N, C-alpha and C positions, 0 to 999 in steps of 0.2 A: 504494500500500500504506500502511496506517495505521501511524503510529509506535507502538512497543510501549508498553503501559501499565506503570506501576511501582506495586506495592502500597504504600499509605501506612500500613499497620499501625494505622489508626485514630488516628494522631497528628496529623492535620490537614496543612496545607500545609508541606512541609519547608523552603520558602524564606521562610516567615513570619518566623523569628527574625533574618533578615539584612536586613529592610527594604530590598528591592532598589530601590524607587522612588528612594532617595537615592544610588544607585550610578552612575547613568548618566553617562558621560563623566568618571569619576574619573581624575585624571591618572596615578595609579600603574597602574591597570588599562589605560589607554590606552597607557602605555609598554610594558606587557607584550605587547599585541597588535602594536604596531609592531615590537618585537624578534622576535616569533614569525614575522611575515610576512617579515622580512629573513632570519632564520635558515633558514626553510624555502623561501625563494625563491618565495613565493606573493603575489599582489596583495591578497588578502583574509585577514584574521585576526579572529576574534570570540571574546569571552567570552559564551557563550550559556547562559542559565539557563532551564530548561524547566519551565513550569507545566502545569496540567491541560489547558488549552485552547490555549496558545500558548507560543512561546519568545521570550525577551526578550534583545536584544543590549545588555548594559549597557556594553560597551566594544567598539569596532570600528575597524578600519583597512581602508580601501578599499571601504566599503559605507555607503550613506546610511540604509538601512532600520534601524529599531530593533526590529522584531519580525516574526514570521510565525506562521501557524497551526502548532500542534504536529503536525498531520497531515502537514506538509511537512518536518518537522525531521529532518535527518541526525543532529543532536546527541542526539535522544531515543534513537537506537540506540547511539551511541558511549558515552553515559553509563552504560549497563547493563553494560559490560565492565570489565575491570581493566587494560587496556593500550590503546595508541593504535590506533584503528580507522582503516583506510585503504580508500578506494574509488578504484582507479586510473582507472576511466572509468565515470561514473554511467550512461551510455547502455547499458552492457553489464551493469549490475547489476539483477536483477529487482526489488529493493526500490525502486529510484529511477528506472528508465528513463522512467516516465510522470509523474514529479514535475514540478510547474509550475516549480520553480526550476531544473530541468534543461532542459526544453523551451523555457523562456523566461528572462528576466533573473533572476539574473546568469549563467545558462548554466553551471551547475556541471558540471564534468567530474571533476577530481581533488578529493578531500576527505580530510583526516586530522584526527581529533579525539581529544584526551586527556581521559578522564573526570574530572569534578569530583565528589568524594565528601566528605560531611561526616565529622567525626570518629566519628560513629556508623555510618558506612558507607552512608549514604543517598545515592543519585544525585541530583545537583542540576543537572547540565548538562555542558558540554564547553568546553575551549579548543581551537578548531579553526582550520585554515588551508584556503583554498579557491583553486582555480585554474580558469579557463575552458578550460585545455588539459589533456588526459589525460597521465598520466605513470606510470612504473613504480611509484613509491612514494618514501618518504623514505629518506634514508641512515640508518644506525644512529646516527650522531652527531645528526642532526636529530630522530629519534624520542626519543633520550635528552633532548635539549634541550627538546622540546615537553613531555615528562613533567615535567622540572624546573620549567618555567614554569607548568604546571598546578598544581604544588605551591605555587608562589609565589601564585597566585590563591587557592588554598584557605587559605593562611596569612592572606592579606588578609581573606577572608570570615570566617574563624573569629575573627580579632581584632576584626572589626566586630561579630560576634554577641556576643562576650564584653563588648565595651564597651557595647553596647546593654543587655545583661542587667545589667551592673554599674550602668548608669545607673538602671535600674528599681529595682535593689536600694538604691542611694543615696537615691532618692526615698522609698522605704519607710522607710529607716533614719532619715530626718529627721523623721518623724512622732513624736508623743508616745510615748515608750517604754512607758509604762504601758498605753496603749490599743492599741498596735500589736505587742506582743511576740508574741502568738500568730500574728498575720498574718505577721510577719517569719519566724517559724519555718516556717510552711507554705511561704512563698515560698522560703526558703533551701533547704528540703528538695526543692523542685521544680526547683532550678537544677542544670545539669549540672556546675558547678564545686563544689569543696569550699569550704565557707563556715565561717569561725570568728570568734570575738569574744573580746576580752580586756578586763580592767579597765584603768584608766589606767596602772597600773604594769606592764602587760604580762602579767599572769597570765591564762592561757587558761582560760576557764570555759564555752565553748560551741563545739561543732562540729555541723555538719549531718549528715544521714544519709549523704550522699555521701562524707564523710571516713571514716566508719567502714566503708563498703562498700569503699573503695579501699585503706585501710591494713590492714584486718582487726583494728584495735585494738578493745578493749572500752570501753564508756562509762566515763570516769574515768581510763583508763590514760594518756591524753595530756594530762590537766589540768595546769595550772601550767606547768612547764618540760619536761614529758614529751614534748612534740612534737619536740624536737631529736633525740631518739633514733631517730626515724623517718627522719632524713636520712642520706645516704651519709657515712661517716666523714670523707672528704676535704672535705665541704662544711659540716660542723657548725660549725667555728670561724668560717668566713666568714659563715654565716647568723646566728650569734649576734652578730657584730660589726655587721652591717647592721641587725639588729633593735634592738640597744642604741642605735645612732645615732638611729634613728627615735624611740625612747622618750625620749631625751635632748633632741632638737631639735623633735619634733612634725612632722618632715618625712614625707611619704608614704613607705611602705615598698614596695620592689620589688626582687626578686632571682630569679635562676634557680638551681635546685639540683636534686639527684637525690633523689627521695622513694621510700621502699621500699613496694612494692605488697604486697598480702596474700599473693601467691605467692612473695615474696622478691626479685622482680626490681626493680631501681631504674629509675625513669622520670624524665626531665627534666620539671620542673614550674616554672611561673611563679607566684611568690607576690607578692601585692599587698595593701596595707592602707592605709586612710585613718582619721584620727582624727575622731571626732564631738565637737564642742565646744559649750559653752553660750554664752549671749549675752556672757559676759565673755572668751571665748576659751579657757577651761580645758577640757582634754580630759575627756570623760565616758566614752568607750569607744573601742576600736579595732575596726574591722570589716575583715575580710580575706577573700581568696579564694585558692585554689590551683587552677591549671589545668594539666592534663596537656598538655605541648607537645612530648613526646618525638618524635612522628612529624614535626612541623613542623621541629624542630631538625635531625633527620637529613636532611630534604629541603633545609634551608638549607645544611648542610655540603656536600651534593651539588651544590647550585647554586653555591656558592663554588668548588668544584673545577672545575665547568664554566666559570665566568668566568675562572679562572686559565688553563685550557686554551685558551680563545678568545684571551686576551691573548697567550699564548705563540705561537699560530699567526699572529696579526696581526703581531707583532714579526718573526717569520721572513719574512713577506711583504715587510716593509720591507727586510730584508737581501737577499733575492733580487732585488728590483727594483733596488736600488743596485748589486749585483754585475753585473746585466745591462747597466745603463747604462755602467758602467766598461768592460766588455768591448766594448760597441758603440763606445765612444770610442777604444779602442785599435785596433780593426779598421778604423775609418774616420776618418782625421785630420780630415776636414771636420766631423765631429760631435763632436770631442773637447771643444771649448769648451762646447757646449750640454749634452753628457752630464755634464761635470763640474759645471756650474751646477745641472742638475736633480738630480744625485745629492746635492749639498750641501743642496738644499731638502728632499729626501726624508729626508736625515739629520736635519735640524731637526725635521721632522714626527715621526721616530722617537724623538728625545730627548724631545719634548713628550709623545708617547703613552706612553713608558716611565715618565714622571713621573706621569701622571694615570690610567693604566689601572687597572682594579678591583683594589684591595688592601685586604683585611680590611674590606670593606663601606664604604670611603671613597667619598664622593660630592661633596666640595668640596675645593679645593686652593689653596695659597698661590701668588700670582703671583710673588712674589720668589723662592721656591724654584725654580720652573720656569725663571725667567730666569737665575738664577745657574748652573744646569746648562747652559743654552744658551750663556752667555758664557764658560764655563770655558776654551774653546779659544783665547780671545783674551788670556788672562793671560800675563804675561812675568816670569820669575824671581820667582814668588810674588806679584806685584803685580797687583791687579785693574785692568785697563785700561778695562774697562767697569764702572762703579760703579753699583749699584742702591741708591737711597735712598728714604726716605719710608715710607708705610704698608705693612705686610705684609698686603695685601688677600687675603681668601678669596673665590675665584670658583668657579662651577660649571664642570664639565668642558667644556661647549660653548664657553666663551670661550678655552680654552687653545690649541687648535690654530691659529686665525687669529692670535692674538697671537704665538705662536712663529714662524709664517711671517713676520709683519711685522718683528719685531725681528731675525730671522736675516738678512732682506734688508737692513735698515739697517746691521747690523754688517758684512756683506759689502761693501756700498758704502763704508763708512767705511775699510775696509782698502784698497780700490782708489783712492778719490778723496778721502777725508776725513781726519779727525784720526788715525786708526789707521794711515795710510800712513807716518807717521814714528814712530820709537821713543819719542819724548817725548809723543806725542798720547794723549789720554784721552777718554772719553765718560762723561757722567753721565746716568742715566735716573732721573728722580724720579717717584714715584707718590703721588697724593693722591686722596682721595675727597671730593667736594663734593656733599652730598645724595645724589641718585640717579644721579650721574655720576662716572665714573672719568676722571681727568686724568693723562695720561702725557706728560712732556716729555723729549725726547731732545736733549741739548746736547753738541756736539763742541767740544773745546778742543785746538788743536795749532798747528803752524807754518802758513806759507802753504800753502793747499791749492788744488786745481783747482776752478774754478767749474763749476757745473752747466750743461749745455746745455739747449736747449728740447726735446730728444728725450725722449719718454716710452716707455720700454721695457717689457719683460715684468715687471720688478721693480715698476715703478710701478703697472701694472695689477693685480699680485698684491696689493700693499698696499691698493689701492682696493677690490678684491673682499673682502679680509679685514676691513678696518675699516668701510668704508661699506656694503657689501651684506650681509655676514654678521652683523656686530655693530651695524649701523644707526648708526654713529658718524660723526665728522668727522675728517679728517686734513689738516693743513696743514704746509708746510715752507718754510724760508727759508735761502738760502745766505749765510753770513757769511764774512768773511776767515779765520776759524778753523775753519770747517767748517759742517756742517748743523745747523740748529735746527728740529726737527720736533715737532709737537704733535698728540696724538690725544685726542679726547673721546668716551667710550663710555657710552651709557645703560645702567644696570644694572637698570632696572625691567622690561625686556622679555625 
């Protein structure tokens, strides 16, 4: 069966403004497909953009192909709807039972796709997950998650479209003003964003047609400083402060505020402006845009809520596993030592995850902050027995869990065999960055301590897996009379 056609309303290729040739294997979109595959427990996840004759997989997990014919496309069906489309078993669906992607590789059985629609409501494609095994369908939580991730894809695409349009606009604005004024006005009126311009002192003297359509203002009504009256009362003072700062410093202007639409509703809007300068650096004019981001902001808030919910559930899993291990240790004395050991390691993982789990959009974390949380259990009478010194290095999340496991293991061993076995013993962990390498030195200082044996136990294997295999670093250690001296070197460029 042929994929359904979508009317183009005579406006040309709806994917043209996004320049999708430059999107393939984008890291942000790739991250979304990996998360979608894991969330929905499917081996394949795709960001599929559907053209007139073919569909293009600009991001993909679990599939090597980058495109197929549109006539084979499941996503061409999914994008015409307004919610997640599910196909429990493609062999039982009249639309797809003879499809080459069903009877042959990749042997599609289960499919679920969330539509991707532009801000104008035009269907562009789908964020989909695929499995070679039939299934009843997604859970309500998975469907919600797939919708939220599709919203993230569209925010990415709309931001790209805006930047491309803004780039075109900047190129036009750099031309000679006297010769390009009419061309600029035509271009500005054709843009989906509201466009405005001011004198060097910030006096607004130009708005494009989109501004008047959106706000319902009459020409001249928002000239000068009249624009601020269009903002939500709670945003006016802040908007003024940011605009004055840009006028005083010449720095680019960027702010999110609520702008009153012609029907009286307030919509979240992204305002941006850049100064145009002469050859001496003096500002000739300011050119700015206003972009309606209300729907994207609402989706972002929904995605933040979903991230917090996922974080809460994962934290609960840590607690449940720890409780099960403790119960197992109590019921079987032979397992008590191993259960206690493993529950301590899971506890270290839980503390590291609690520190780095998604919070207010954070994506990088300080190593010192995480380590101080980890070593708090070893303090005595307010004294830090494990002292962390050196640089307060900011690291991505992927480094935190293996480092938390490594230093939990070292601290545990120091209590059993090393400097922390005595009340006077201390440990110093120094952190230094040398070029693209992170150097970590663990130095124990205490009384006479037990010497290490040649036995390499689970703890040694855990450290080797964390530092050498996960982080591709090196780890060496030397037993001194005062305790262990260990060094880790971790590359940061990978």
